[in-house]
Steps between C-alpha positions, in 0.01 A plus 500: 500500500383601149612781275277696253589785265294815562486858373422812700514805275379782720420601859127421472581136395754475780251625755229255381753219500608568859137531623418169336816325627429612857170303503703179521698359792776336289832668455580653162802681357562686178839495337670679210853376444675468837248727683238328706226686690183410692206477258274647766708821542377792295822691560712205391298439186506874411885475485464215244201622307599542141407368157740205544384153595521403866479162662244410765613235747229329708611298805192278523405184324129577504500830311242452222275765664796743514569451130139544409479830696827628350436371147471855357873549575631165370690503175364245263732203470524311175482127527687275265 
């Protein structure tokens, strides 16, 4: 399981995110605070869609292709 910060700022981004996420067989969730929803559920994501950062959780060790496909939504992480 790996966690990545993402940002979905509007319904169009949420729709594109869900369409892309549904291309993969691995399980994914999105969380904000204590709320966790299925990352492949447009209705669930629409309830969380805001200008705040969300966290994508991918339950698969081989997820490089998932990250590449969803890279437009990832929040750039600073490395020390």
